[in-house]
C-alpha positions in Angstrom: -13.0 14.8 14.4 -12.4 11.1 14.7 -13.8 9.3 17.7 -12.0 6.6 19.7 -12.4 3.9 22.3 -9.9 1.8 24.2 -10.1 -1.8 25.3 -7.7 -4.3 26.8 -6.6 -7.3 24.8 -6.0 -10.8 26.1 -2.2 -10.4 26.3 -2.2 -7.4 28.6 -1.9 -4.7 25.9 -4.5 -2.2 24.8 -6.4 -1.7 21.5 -7.4 1.9 20.6 -10.2 1.9 18.1 -10.5 5.1 16.0 -13.5 5.7 13.9 -13.2 8.1 11.0 -15.9 9.4 8.7 -14.6 8.3 5.2 -12.2 6.0 3.4 -9.9 8.9 2.4 -9.1 9.7 6.1 -8.9 6.1 7.0 -6.3 5.4 4.3 -4.4 8.6 5.1 -4.0 7.9 8.8 -3.3 4.2 8.4 -0.7 4.7 5.7 1.1 7.7 7.0 0.7 7.8 10.8 -0.5 4.5 12.3 3.0 3.3 13.2 4.1 6.5 14.9 0.8 6.8 16.8 1.1 3.3 18.1 4.7 3.9 19.1 3.8 7.2 21.0 0.8 5.6 22.8 2.7 2.4 23.7 5.5 4.5 25.2 3.1 6.6 27.2 1.0 3.7 28.3 4.0 1.5 29.3 2.5 -1.4 27.4 1.8 -2.5 23.8 -1.0 -0.4 22.2 -2.5 -1.4 18.9 -4.3 1.1 16.7 -7.5 -0.2 15.0 -8.8 2.3 12.4 -12.4 1.8 11.2 -15.1 3.6 9.3 -17.7 5.2 11.4 -21.4 4.3 10.7 -22.6 6.5 7.8 -25.4 8.1 9.8 -23.0 9.0 12.7 -20.1 10.1 10.5 -21.0 13.8 10.5 -22.0 14.1 14.2 -19.3 12.0 15.9 -17.3 14.0 18.4 -13.9 13.2 20.0 -13.8 12.2 23.6 -10.9 11.4 25.9 -9.5 7.8 25.7 -7.4 6.3 28.4 -4.5 3.9 27.6 -2.6 3.2 30.7 -1.5 5.9 33.0 -2.1 8.9 30.7 -5.1 9.8 28.5 -4.6 9.6 24.8 -5.8 13.1 24.4 -2.9 14.3 26.5 -0.5 12.2 24.5 -1.6 13.8 21.3 -1.2 17.3 22.8 2.4 16.5 23.8 4.9 18.7 22.0 6.8 15.8 20.5 7.7 15.3 16.8 5.6 12.2 16.6 2.6 13.8 18.3 2.7 16.9 16.1 2.5 14.6 13.1 -0.9 13.3 14.1 -3.3 14.2 11.3 -6.3 16.5 11.7 -9.2 16.1 9.3 -7.1 13.8 7.1 -4.3 16.4 6.9 -0.9 16.6 8.7 -1.1 18.7 11.8 0.7 22.1 11.3 3.9 22.5 13.4 4.1 25.8 15.3 3.5 28.2 12.5 0.1 29.8 12.3 0.1 29.8 8.4 0.1 26.7 6.3 3.4 25.6 4.7 3.6 24.9 1.0 3.7 21.2 1.7 0.5 21.3 3.8 -1.3 23.5 1.2 -0.3 20.9 -1.4 -1.4 18.1 1.0 2.0 16.5 0.5 3.5 14.3 3.1 7.1 15.6 3.4 8.4 12.2 4.5 7.5 10.5 1.3 10.4 11.4 -0.9 12.6 9.6 -3.5 15.3 9.3 -0.7 12.9 7.3 1.5 11.6 5.1 -1.4 13.5 1.8 -1.6 14.3 1.2 -5.3 14.1 -2.2 -6.9 13.1 -4.1 -10.0 9.4 -4.0 -8.9 9.3 -0.2 -9.1 12.2 0.6 -11.4 10.3 1.8 -14.5 7.7 3.8 -12.5 10.5 5.4 -10.4 12.5 6.4 -13.4 9.5 8.0 -15.1 8.6 9.8 -11.9 12.1 11.2 -11.5 11.9 12.5 -15.1 8.6 14.2 -14.4 9.9 15.8 -11.2 12.9 17.2 -13.2 10.9 18.4 -16.2 7.2 18.7 -15.4 4.8 19.4 -18.2 7.0 17.8 -20.9 7.3 14.0 -21.5 5.1 11.4 -19.9 2.0 13.6 -19.4 -0.2 12.2 -18.0 1.8 9.6 -16.0 -0.5 6.7 -15.0 0.8 4.4 -12.3 -1.1 1.2 -11.5 -0.6 -1.8 -9.2 -2.1 -3.6 -6.2 -2.6 -2.1 -2.7 0.4 -1.2 -0.6 3.1 -1.4 -3.3 4.2 2.3 -3.1 2.1 4.2 -5.6 1.1 6.9 -3.2 4.7 7.2 -1.9 5.9 7.7 -5.5 3.6 10.5 -6.4 4.2 12.3 -3.2 7.9 12.0 -4.0 7.4 13.8 -7.3 5.4 16.6 -5.6 8.0 17.0 -2.8 10.9 17.1 -5.4 9.2 19.7 -7.5 8.3 21.8 -4.4 11.9 21.7 -3.2 13.0 22.9 -6.6 10.2 25.4 -7.1 8.7 26.5 -3.8 6.0 28.6 -5.5 4.8 25.7 -7.7 1.1 25.1 -7.4 0.8 21.4 -6.5 -2.1 19.4 -5.1 -2.3 15.8 -3.9 -5.6 14.3 -3.2 -7.5 11.0 -3.2 -10.1 10.5 -5.9 -12.8 10.5 -3.2 -11.7 14.0 -2.2 -12.3 15.2 -5.8 -15.7 13.5 -5.8 -16.5 15.4 -2.5 -15.5 18.7 -4.1 -17.6 18.1 -7.1 -20.7 17.2 -5.0 -20.2 20.2 -2.7 -19.8 22.7 -5.6 -22.7 21.1 -7.4 -24.9 21.6 -4.4 -23.8 25.2 -4.1 -23.7 25.8 -7.8 -20.2 27.2 -7.5 -18.4 25.4 -10.3 -16.3 28.5 -11.0 -14.6 27.9 -7.7 -14.0 24.3 -8.6 -12.4 25.3 -11.9 -10.3 28.0 -10.2 -9.0 25.4 -7.7 -8.0 22.7 -10.2 -7.4 24.4 -13.5 -4.7 26.7 -12.1 -2.4 23.9 -10.9 1.1 23.2 -12.1 1.0 19.6 -10.9 -2.1 17.4 -10.0 -1.4 14.2 -8.1 -4.5 12.0 -7.7 -4.8 8.6 -6.1 -7.1 5.7 -7.0 -9.0 7.1 -10.0 -10.9 3.8 -10.2 -13.2 5.5 -7.6 -14.6 7.7 -10.4 -16.5 4.6 -11.7 -20.1 5.3 -12.3 -19.9 9.0 -11.2 -20.8 10.8 -14.4 -20.7 14.4 -13.1 -17.4 13.7 -11.4 -16.0 12.3 -14.6 -17.2 15.3 -16.6 -15.5 17.8 -14.2 -12.3 15.7 -14.1 -12.3 15.6 -17.9 -12.6 19.4 -18.0 -9.8 19.8 -15.4 -7.7 17.3 -17.3 -8.0 19.1 -20.6 -7.3 22.5 -19.0 -4.2 21.3 -17.3 -2.7 19.6 -20.3 -3.5 22.7 -22.4 -1.4 24.9 -20.1 1.4 22.2 -19.9 0.7 21.4 -16.3 1.5 17.8 -15.3 -1.0 15.1 -14.1 0.0 11.9 -12.3 -2.7 9.4 -11.5 -2.7 6.0 -9.7 -5.1 3.1 -10.0 -5.5 -0.5 -9.1 -5.6 -1.5 -12.8 -4.4 -0.2 -16.1 -6.5 2.4 -18.0 -8.3 -0.1 -20.3 -9.1 -2.2 -17.3 -11.1 0.5 -15.6 -14.9 -0.2 -15.5 -17.8 2.3 -15.6 -15.5 5.2 -16.7 -16.1 7.1 -19.9 -13.9 5.9 -22.8 -12.8 9.5 -23.6 -11.3 9.6 -20.1 -9.5 6.2 -20.2 -8.1 7.0 -23.7 -6.6 10.2 -22.3 -5.3 8.3 -19.3 -3.4 6.0 -21.7 -2.2 8.9 -23.9 1.0 9.6 -21.9 2.9 6.9 -20.2 1.4 3.9 -18.3 3.6 2.0 -15.9 3.1 -0.7 -13.3 4.4 -1.1 -9.8 4.8 -4.8 -9.1 4.9 -6.7 -5.9 8.5 -6.4 -4.4 10.9 -9.3 -5.0 12.6 -11.0 -2.0 15.7 -8.8 -2.1 13.7 -5.6 -2.3 11.5 -6.8 0.7 14.6 -7.4 2.7 16.0 -3.9 1.8 12.7 -2.3 2.8 12.6 -4.0 6.1 16.2 -3.1 7.0 15.9 0.5 6.0 12.6 1.0 7.8 14.0 -0.7 10.9 17.0 1.6 10.7 14.7 4.7 10.5 13.0 3.4 13.7 16.3 3.3 15.4 16.2 -0.5 15.8 18.5 -2.0 13.1 17.3 -5.5 12.0 19.8 -8.3 11.3 19.9 -9.4 7.7 18.9 -13.0 8.6 15.8 -11.8 10.4 14.9 -9.5 7.5 15.2 -12.5 5.2 13.0 -14.6 7.5 10.3 -11.9 7.6 10.5 -11.2 3.8 10.1 -14.9 3.0 6.9 -15.1 5.1 5.4 -11.7 4.3 5.1 -11.3 0.5 2.0 -9.4 -0.3 3.0 -5.7 -0.2 5.0 -3.0 1.6 2.2 -2.2 3.9 2.1 -5.7 5.3 5.9 -5.6 5.7 5.6 -2.5 7.8 2.9 -4.0 9.9 5.1 -7.1 10.6 8.1 -4.8 11.4 6.0 -2.8 13.9 5.0 -6.0 15.7 8.6 -7.2 15.9 9.9 -3.9 17.2 7.1 -3.6 19.8 7.7 -7.2 20.9 11.4 -6.5 21.2 10.9 -3.3 23.2 8.4 -4.7 25.7 10.1 -8.0 26.2 13.5 -6.2 26.3 15.0 -8.9 24.0 17.2 -8.4 21.0 15.8 -8.9 17.6 16.6 -12.4 16.2 14.7 -15.0 14.2 13.3 -16.6 17.3 11.8 -13.3 18.5 10.5 -12.6 15.0 8.8 -16.0 14.9 7.2 -15.4 18.3 6.1 -11.8 17.4 4.5 -13.0 14.1 3.1 -16.3 15.4 -0.5 -15.4 14.6 0.4 -14.5 11.1 2.5 -17.6 10.5 -0.1 -19.9 12.1 -2.8 -18.5 9.9 -0.7 -19.0 6.8 0.2 -22.6 7.8 -3.4 -23.4 8.6 -5.0 -21.9 5.5 -2.5 -22.9 2.8 -2.3 -26.6 1.8 -1.1 -28.3 -1.3 -4.6 -29.4 -2.3 -5.8 -25.8 -2.0 -2.9 -24.6 -4.1 -3.6 -27.1 -6.8 -7.3 -26.2 -6.9 -6.6 -22.4 -6.9 -4.0 -22.7 -9.7 -6.2 -25.0 -11.8 -9.1 -22.5 -11.5 -6.8 -19.6 -12.4 -5.4 -21.3 -15.5 -8.7 -23.0 -16.4 -7.5 -26.6 -16.3 -8.8 -29.5 -14.3 -7.5 -30.3 -10.8 -6.9 -33.8 -12.1 -4.4 -32.5 -14.5 -2.2 -31.7 -11.5 -1.7 -35.4 -10.9 -1.8 -36.7 -14.5 1.0 -37.6 -16.8 -0.1 -35.1 -19.5 2.7 -32.8 -20.7 1.3 -30.2 -23.0 2.4 -26.7 -22.1 -1.1 -25.6 -21.2 -1.0 -28.2 -18.3 2.7 -28.5 -17.6 3.2 -24.8 -16.9 0.4 -24.4 -14.3 1.6 -27.7 -12.7 5.1 -26.2 -12.3 3.6 -23.0 -10.9 1.6 -25.1 -8.4 4.7 -27.0 -7.4 6.6 -23.7 -6.9 3.8 -22.3 -4.7 3.6 -25.5 -2.7 7.3 -25.2 -1.9 7.1 -21.5 -1.1 3.9 -21.5 0.9 3.9 -24.8 2.8 6.2 -26.7 5.0 6.2 -29.8 2.8 9.4 -31.3 1.6 10.2 -31.8 -2.1 9.5 -35.6 -1.9 6.2 -34.9 -0.2 5.2 -32.4 -2.8 6.2 -34.7 -5.6 4.0 -37.5 -4.1 1.0 -35.1 -4.0 1.5 -34.3 -7.7 0.9 -37.8 -8.9 4.0 -39.5 -7.4 6.6 -37.4 -9.2 10.3 -37.5 -8.2 11.6 -34.8 -6.0 14.0 -33.7 -8.8 11.0 -32.9 -10.9 9.7 -30.6 -8.2 13.1 -29.0 -7.7 13.3 -28.3 -11.4 9.9 -26.6 -11.4 10.7 -24.5 -8.3 14.0 -23.3 -9.8 12.4 -22.6 -13.2 9.5 -20.6 -11.9 11.6 -18.8 -9.4 14.1 -17.7 -12.1 11.4 -16.6 -14.5 9.6 -14.6 -11.8 12.6 -12.3 -11.6 12.6 -11.5 -15.3 8.9 -11.9 -16.3 6.7 -9.1 -14.9 3.5 -10.8 -16.2 4.3 -14.1 -14.4 5.3 -12.1 -11.3 1.9 -10.4 -11.3 0.1 -13.7 -11.8 2.0 -15.3 -8.9 1.2 -12.3 -6.7 -2.6 -12.7 -7.5 -2.4 -16.4 -6.7 -0.5 -15.8 -3.4 -3.0 -13.1 -2.3 -5.9 -15.5 -3.2 -4.4 -18.3 -1.2 -3.8 -16.1 1.8 -7.4 -15.1 1.8 
């Protein structure tokens, strides 16, 4: 079981630190339950409670035991025993806690999160192709797009999408044999069965599935026995027309230390990318999630947050939780002023870290040109294009005015900067490769 400690922060709230034994459980709890756990604990404690999930030291991971943690007037252990919907959703051993039934439901046997459906996935240009392919698979598994390989950065909705396929198929065919797992869980199964010499059990578990959903296959890198067993399972499932959906942080040919016979099979079906969400999609995500929390967010506030939180859906959710908690405990309505106050640490870090000079150097390094080219009068496309991108990022990520930016780019007129900003902004909406490059640059600049 996870272990936890509670401390008080400088602003009168509490921080509950939960230590879990592996990355799989850490990601599962953080992605699916952290927000609800924070909400339940905050309401019970009568003050803001922030959940900090960390990995336990390796040597202590298998021996750590739970102990009561106090957050305000009630112990956390009592809060998690409360018969509320939120409390019943707290995961146990990386899995959703069963409700009141003594036997596991089809969803829990499949390790599916029933809340991650196509209905709760906000559609947009960033996930349009992946979502369309996933819908097709859910409606006709084992036929086209097998395997389906979905790649993209962290927090963009890959896990949500593959859970949505599993839940859709389960709703249509309750007896379908479906399994979702993180790649590390498959590795653990291989190691366990290798130690016990029970590979027939491993084959029986995986080779009989109708749908296998596996997250983060890049974790197979360098693990030869795991790759061998996954190859066997892969071949067996395709032979019986079962469907396989995988996610990764990069496209199949970009995977390192994974056998070529595996990567070639990964690429044999359909490979699609999920890109960072565009501004309008980020606004829609914020407004929908706020609605689900019972605290509708005004559109102007959603635009303010979306303009300042660009990285991924996970960071948007984190920003939303801060705003909702700040609103509840200050008993103030949600507006831009409140959002600015709730996110002041995030905004101050951004403003402190990102400067025009830093942008120029980062972009120059990325496109392999000299920093001096940012100020020069040279106009070949190999230089002009990165310069326009740097101007766009300077306008988006700093508080500098157009004339100030122009001055820092060799004394250029503000109309030149405006042209660059409009050009790159327009192309970003249509060019997925440019959008991905800008996402990488933004992530790098934010540190």
